C-alpha positions as CSV (number, residue, x, y, z in Angstrom):
1,M,-3.8,4.1,5.1
2,T,-5.9,6.9,4.1
3,G,-6.0,10.0,6.8
4,F,-5.7,13.5,7.5
5,A,-4.5,15.1,10.8
6,R,-3.2,19.0,11.6
7,A,-1.3,20.2,14.6
8,E,-0.3,23.7,15.8
9,R,2.4,25.2,18.1
10,Q,2.9,28.8,19.3
11,A,6.1,30.3,20.9
12,G,6.8,33.6,21.3
13,S,5.2,35.2,18.2
14,L,5.6,32.2,15.9
15,R,2.9,29.9,15.0
16,V,3.9,26.3,13.6
17,R,1.1,24.5,11.8
18,I,1.8,21.0,10.3
19,E,-0.6,19.1,7.9
20,L,-0.5,15.8,6.8
21,K,-2.4,13.9,4.5
22,S,-1.9,10.2,3.7
23,V,-3.5,7.9,1.0
24,N,-3.1,4.2,-0.5
25,G,0.2,3.1,-1.7
26,R,2.5,0.1,-1.6
27,G,5.3,1.5,0.1
28,L,6.0,4.7,1.8
29,D,6.0,7.7,-0.3
30,M,7.0,10.9,1.4
31,R,6.4,14.5,0.1
32,L,7.5,17.5,2.1
33,R,6.5,20.9,1.3
34,L,8.2,23.0,3.7
35,A,8.3,27.0,4.2
36,P,11.4,28.7,3.1
37,G,14.3,28.4,5.5
38,L,13.0,25.1,6.9
39,D,15.5,23.3,5.1
40,A,17.3,21.5,8.4
41,V,14.2,20.1,9.6
42,E,13.8,18.0,6.2
43,I,15.8,15.2,7.0
44,P,14.3,15.0,10.6
45,L,11.2,15.1,9.6
46,R,11.4,12.1,7.2
47,Q,13.0,10.2,9.9
48,M,10.0,10.5,12.0
49,L,7.9,9.6,9.4
50,S,9.6,6.4,8.5
51,K,9.9,5.1,11.8
52,A,5.9,6.0,12.4
53,L,4.6,4.7,8.9
54,S,5.4,1.6,7.0
55,R,3.1,2.2,3.8
56,G,1.2,5.0,2.0
57,S,1.8,8.1,0.2
58,V,2.0,10.9,2.6
59,N,2.4,14.7,2.1
60,L,3.2,16.6,5.0
61,V,2.7,20.2,4.7
62,A,4.6,23.0,7.1
63,T,3.6,26.7,7.4
64,L,5.2,29.4,9.6
65,D,2.9,32.2,10.7
66,R,4.7,35.5,11.9
67,S,2.2,37.8,12.2
68,G,3.0,40.6,14.6
69,A,6.5,39.1,14.6
70,S,9.7,41.8,14.5
71,G,11.6,39.1,12.8
72,S,13.3,40.4,9.7
73,V,14.2,39.2,6.3
74,R,17.7,39.3,4.7
75,V,19.6,38.3,1.5
76,N,21.9,35.8,1.8
77,E,24.5,37.7,-0.4
78,T,27.0,34.5,-1.0
79,T,23.8,32.4,-2.4
80,L,22.5,35.2,-4.4
81,A,26.0,35.7,-6.0
82,A,26.0,31.8,-6.9
83,V,22.8,31.7,-8.2
84,L,23.5,35.1,-10.3
85,A,26.8,33.5,-11.4
86,A,24.8,30.3,-12.6
87,L,22.1,32.4,-14.6
88,D,24.7,34.5,-16.1
89,D,26.7,31.5,-17.7
90,L,23.5,29.8,-18.8
91,G,22.4,33.2,-20.4
92,R,25.5,32.8,-22.8
93,R,25.0,29.5,-23.5
94,F,21.1,29.5,-24.3
95,E,18.8,32.0,-25.6
96,A,16.0,32.3,-23.0
97,A,13.8,35.1,-21.3
98,P,15.6,36.3,-18.1
99,P,14.7,35.2,-14.7
100,R,12.0,37.2,-12.9
101,L,13.3,38.6,-9.5
102,D,10.3,36.8,-7.7
103,G,11.6,33.6,-9.0
104,I,15.2,34.3,-7.9
105,L,14.3,35.4,-4.5
106,A,12.2,32.0,-4.4
107,L,14.9,29.8,-4.4
108,P,16.2,28.4,-1.6
109,G,18.6,29.7,0.4
110,V,18.5,33.2,-1.1
111,L,16.3,34.8,1.3
112,E,16.9,34.1,5.2
113,V,14.2,35.0,7.8
114,D,15.5,36.0,11.2
115,D,13.0,35.0,14.2
116,R,15.5,36.1,17.1
117,A,14.3,39.7,17.2
118,G,10.6,38.0,17.6
119,G,12.2,36.0,20.8
120,I,13.1,32.6,19.2
121,D,16.2,31.3,17.7
122,E,16.7,28.9,14.9
123,D,17.2,25.8,17.3
124,E,14.1,26.6,19.2
125,R,12.0,27.0,16.3
126,S,13.4,23.4,14.8
127,A,12.6,21.9,18.0
128,L,8.9,23.4,17.6
129,I,8.4,21.9,14.6
130,L,9.3,18.6,15.1
131,D,7.3,18.6,18.4
132,C,4.1,19.7,16.4
133,A,5.2,17.1,13.7
134,A,5.2,14.4,16.0
135,E,1.5,15.4,17.7
136,A,0.1,15.2,13.7
137,I,2.0,12.1,13.3
138,E,0.2,10.6,16.1
139,R,-2.9,12.0,15.1
140,L,-2.6,10.3,11.4
141,K,-1.9,7.3,12.8
142,V,-5.1,7.1,14.8
143,A,-7.2,8.5,11.6
144,R,-5.6,5.2,10.0
145,L,-6.2,3.0,12.7
146,Q,-10.1,4.0,12.4
147,E,-10.2,3.3,8.9
148,G,-8.4,0.1,9.8
149,A,-10.9,-0.9,12.1
150,L,-14.1,-0.1,9.6
151,I,-12.0,-2.2,6.8
152,A,-11.4,-5.1,9.3
153,P,-15.1,-6.4,9.2
154,V,-15.0,-6.2,5.3
155,L,-11.8,-8.7,5.0
156,F,-13.3,-11.2,7.4
157,D,-16.3,-11.4,5.3
158,Q,-14.2,-11.9,2.3
159,L,-12.5,-14.6,4.1
160,D,-15.7,-16.4,5.3
161,T,-16.5,-16.2,1.8
162,I,-13.2,-18.0,0.5
163,A,-13.8,-20.4,3.0
164,V,-17.3,-21.3,1.9
165,L,-16.0,-22.0,-2.0
166,V,-12.8,-23.9,-0.6
167,G,-15.8,-26.3,1.1
168,R,-17.5,-26.5,-1.8
169,A,-14.6,-27.3,-4.1
170,E,-13.9,-29.9,-1.5
171,T,-17.2,-31.8,-1.4
172,H,-17.6,-31.7,-5.1
173,P,-18.3,-34.9,-6.7
174,S,-16.5,-34.4,-9.9
175,R,-13.3,-35.2,-7.9
176,G,-14.4,-39.1,-7.1
177,R,-12.9,-41.6,-8.9
178,E,-15.7,-43.4,-9.7
179,V,-17.3,-40.2,-11.6
180,I,-14.0,-40.0,-13.4
181,Q,-14.0,-43.5,-14.3
182,A,-17.6,-42.9,-15.6
183,R,-16.5,-39.8,-17.7
184,L,-13.7,-41.9,-19.2
185,R,-16.0,-44.7,-20.1
186,E,-18.3,-41.9,-21.7
187,Q,-15.3,-40.1,-23.8
188,L,-14.5,-43.7,-25.3
189,A,-18.0,-44.5,-26.1
190,A,-18.2,-41.1,-27.9
191,L,-14.7,-41.9,-29.6
192,G,-16.2,-45.0,-30.8
193,D,-14.1,-47.3,-29.0
194,D,-15.4,-50.9,-29.6
195,T,-12.3,-52.6,-28.3
196,G,-13.5,-53.1,-25.1
197,L,-11.0,-51.7,-22.9
198,P,-10.2,-54.1,-19.7
199,P,-11.8,-53.0,-16.5
200,D,-8.0,-53.2,-14.8
201,R,-6.8,-50.6,-17.7
202,L,-9.9,-48.6,-17.5
203,A,-9.4,-48.1,-13.2
204,Q,-5.7,-47.2,-13.9
205,E,-6.4,-44.7,-16.4
206,A,-9.2,-43.4,-13.8
207,L,-6.5,-43.3,-11.3
208,L,-4.3,-41.3,-13.3
209,L,-6.6,-39.0,-14.4
210,A,-7.8,-38.5,-10.7
211,T,-4.0,-37.5,-9.9
212,K,-3.6,-35.3,-12.5
213,A,-7.0,-33.3,-11.3
214,D,-6.5,-33.7,-7.4
215,I,-6.8,-30.3,-5.4
216,R,-6.0,-31.3,-2.1
217,E,-2.9,-29.7,-1.9
218,E,-4.4,-26.3,-3.7
219,L,-7.1,-26.8,-1.0
220,D,-5.2,-27.3,2.2
221,R,-3.0,-24.4,1.2
222,L,-6.0,-22.2,0.7
223,R,-7.3,-23.1,4.2
224,A,-3.7,-22.4,5.9
225,H,-4.1,-19.0,4.0
226,I,-7.0,-18.2,5.3
227,A,-6.2,-19.0,9.0
228,A,-2.9,-16.9,8.6
229,A,-4.9,-13.6,7.4
230,R,-7.3,-14.0,9.8
231,K,-4.9,-14.1,12.5
232,L,-2.7,-11.3,11.2
233,I,-6.0,-9.2,11.3
234,A,-7.1,-10.0,14.9
235,E,-3.5,-9.2,16.2
236,G,-3.4,-5.5,14.4
237,G,-0.4,-3.7,13.8
238,P,1.2,-3.2,10.4
239,A,-0.1,-6.2,8.5
240,G,-0.7,-4.7,4.7
241,R,2.5,-6.3,3.2
242,R,2.2,-9.7,4.5
243,L,-1.7,-9.7,3.5
244,D,-0.6,-8.5,0.2
245,F,1.7,-11.6,0.0
246,L,-1.3,-14.1,1.1
247,A,-3.5,-12.4,-1.4
248,Q,-1.2,-13.0,-4.1
249,E,-1.2,-16.6,-2.9
250,F,-4.7,-16.8,-2.7
251,N,-4.7,-16.2,-6.2
252,R,-1.7,-18.5,-7.0
253,E,-3.8,-21.4,-5.5
254,A,-7.2,-20.6,-7.2
255,N,-5.3,-20.3,-10.8
256,T,-4.2,-23.9,-10.1
257,L,-7.4,-25.0,-9.1
258,C,-8.9,-23.8,-12.2
259,S,-6.6,-25.4,-14.5
260,K,-6.9,-28.9,-12.8
261,A,-10.8,-28.6,-12.6
262,N,-12.5,-32.1,-14.7
263,A,-16.0,-30.2,-14.5
264,V,-17.3,-27.2,-15.3
265,D,-19.1,-26.6,-12.1
266,L,-15.7,-26.9,-10.5
267,T,-14.2,-24.4,-12.7
268,A,-17.1,-21.9,-11.8
269,I,-16.1,-22.4,-8.1
270,G,-12.3,-21.2,-9.2
271,L,-13.6,-18.6,-11.0
272,D,-15.7,-17.3,-7.6
273,L,-12.8,-17.7,-5.9
274,K,-10.6,-15.7,-8.1
275,A,-13.1,-12.6,-8.2
276,V,-13.3,-12.9,-4.2
277,I,-9.5,-13.0,-3.9
278,D,-9.3,-9.7,-6.4
279,Q,-12.0,-7.9,-3.9
280,L,-9.7,-8.9,-1.1
281,R,-6.2,-7.9,-2.9
282,E,-8.1,-3.9,-3.5
283,Q,-9.2,-3.8,-0.1
284,V,-5.4,-4.9,1.3
285,Q,-4.1,-2.0,-0.3
286,N,-5.9,0.3,2.0
287,I,-4.2,-1.5,5.0
288,E,-0.8,-0.6,6.5
């Protein structure tokens, strides 16, 4: 989700520049910094961003260059009067230093720029800004796709590592009923059990322990998650949210495997799984 893009447009004496910067984010967080007098394009710009992007913290900066323009700046007397009245009311209620003139003039709507003298009216200016923003957004999408192309091999490697660990867990000898039965005998002997547990009862107890320690379902679900994640990455397109969900499911199955493990080596495999899954989750945060 990381990327940077810039686009410029010019009409008459007016030059528009749009800069976009995107960093990782769980959802889509848009922050716009617009030049004075561009309030009318804020909602359309937000709509364009939300339609083109699904995740990331996105900053948009729109600037205007009127160098050489014959446009004029005027004070909106109605807005200024309302601001001064509000300041006067606050001044009577609270003790505070009076506001500076530059601070008052910087408030939205107090100063208005008239570009018509420069050969462009407000509608044309808005269209120019939105056209420029559309180009910048497309460039940002390309930059983010390039980052995703670099991350995809890393994700595939991590999924391959998870698949190897799942295979090791499946073939681990501690899962066999005979091994569990032998361990049960050792535990009874260590407790000083000399009552001579009947073989059929010993087999029943071993079967019960084997059932409780069975991780077949967890391994099957892990394999299913691996296949789903590989398919999402291969298909391309926005997949970050779904991969994030799969990473959570990976972690859930790894936790259950660790809790069911009846051997130190099997627990170690589960911990290795959790470590790789955490790395996968970190990378997934970089994907739209």
